[in-house]
C-alpha positions, 0 to 999 in steps of 0.5 A: 802611192799610185799616180792617180791618188797622188794627182787627187791629193795634190789637187791636180786631177780634173777630169778624165774620159774613162778614169777606171780604165786609165788607172788599170793602164797605169797599173798594168801597161807601159804606154805613150801619152802626149801633151801639146804646146802651142808656141805663141811666145818665145818662152814657156810660162809657169802654165807650161811648166805645170804640163812639163811637171805632169810629163815627168810624173808619167815618165817616172812611172815608165811611160813614153811622152810625146811633146807636140809643138803646134807649128800648125795649130799656132797658125790658126789660134786656140780661142780657149779662154780668149775674149779676142782672136789671138795675134797671128804669127808668121811661120818664121816666128813660130818656128823660132818659138819652137826652138826656144820651147824644145831647148827649155823643155829638155831642162824639165823632162827626160829626153833620152832615147825611148823616153820622149819624142818631140814632133811638130804638127805643122809637119802634117797639118800644113800638108793637108788637102782642105777638101780631103780633110773636110771629107775624112775629118770634118764629117765626124763633127757636128756644128751642134756639139762644137757650138756647145763646147766651152771654148766656142760658146764663150766666144759666140757673143763677141765673135769667133772667126771661122779660122779659129773654129777649125782649131777643134778639128785640128787638135782632134786630128793631131790625137788621131795622127799620133794614135796611128803613127805612135800608138799614142792612147792618152792625151793630157792637158789643162782643164781649159782644153777638155773640149778639144781633148774629147774631140780627139777621143771621139774621132779615134772612136768614130774613124777606127772604132778604138778607145783612147783616152783623155785626162785634164789637170787643174788650172793654176789660178792667180789671186783673182781665180783667173788662169795664170797664163802668158798673155795676161799681166800676171805672166811668169816666164821660165826664161831667166831673161824674161823673168829674172830668178829673183823676180821669179822667187819674189812672185812666189814669196808674195803669194796670197795667204789663201793660195800658198798650200795649194801652190805647194801641192800643185807646183812642188814635189814636197811630200804631202806630210811636209806640206800638212805641217804648213797648213795651220800657219797663220798671220806672220807665220805664213811667211815661213810657208811663203819662203819655202814655196818660193824657194822650192818652185825656184829650185825646180825651175832654175836651180838650187843655186839661183834659189839660194841667191834669190833667197839671200837677196830677199832677206838682205833687202828686208834687213835693209829696211824700207829705203832699199839701200842694199847693194846685195850682189844677188839683187837683179842688176842692169849694167848700164853702158855709155850708150844708155846715157845722153849728156851724162844722164839717163832718164827715169823712163829709160831706166825703167824700160832698160831694167825691164821694170816696165815693158814700155815707156807708157807703162813706166809713165803709169807706174810713175802716175800711180806712185809706185817708183822710188829711189831710196826714200824718194818717190819719183813723180816727174817723167823728166827725172834723170840720173847722172852717170857720175852719181851711179859710178859713185854709188849703185842706183837702186829703184824700188817698184811697188813694195817688193821689187828692187833693181840695182843699176851700175855703170859698165 
């Protein structure tokens, strides 16, 4: 099967500036393409993984990848899909995030010589003379065209800063730069980047009278239909310290019935024939498909051993019943030290934050108020609840968050 056909069958392909031409390129020529990643956090998330997976598809077909890390564009901020301006990061924060991105990216794509290039657009964007940039690049953009772009139009009512308004020009210039320096002729990205990608294709045509191409891929949706991203509460991180492999597995195990097959197509490398076997699964049988989905995605993102551990822990917890009393060694575990205790006790708020079941004590309080925290069969209703060190030393403490998330606490 050719690459475009596979993208269509897996519901991945969204738009292309010239699909027929790209299909011919894929059949007749080895070329260089690129995908950009703005390092706005210290870890890749599942949306980035989708793009890494796309890079892998093209690499396996023999094409050279450029992974562009937006050290320059992140200083401006992409307004796409945002109702407010992104948090401004320092140059040092951005550079540290790029180090993490590169390390993680190397796990999912082929970085051997000739297969991939890592570049940082700060190397050219931060050195530009603004007046020269406006004369050489800005002259090729019309305000009318930019205002029509969805990434800009959706923000006009609430307010779009002039800082962010420059983002489209900068991304367009990135493509122009890579086209001239690396003979890069194709930019890939999520479908929310369509306007930004077109800006680069058009800039190359206007400045050099040459044709380059853009292709976008379907956005991974959550159950509400929103983009699964990193700044929303539905963030799923690639870093095992931010989203534990067990929690990662459980996230996909709890997929809405309507999304199981779509996720199988978009996220895994299962054959289409095998995926079709699961399409008719309904009611309790759909859980078999969910377990397979969770295992396959965890195996790709982490490894098969972690996927097996997560699967075994999930089954052990299910077998243990609603009490969540299982002390399976593969359950996510936090080791408490002497420093975690005050007068031999640790509060429920500290347990939830230390175990990363809540990002803050405010969130921990909300979880308690919502009735979502249990220790054994006991629902925790008071912020003042505390567990004794001697009790935890005698018997592991297991907290249940909601219906599906279990976390074990042990003493050092």
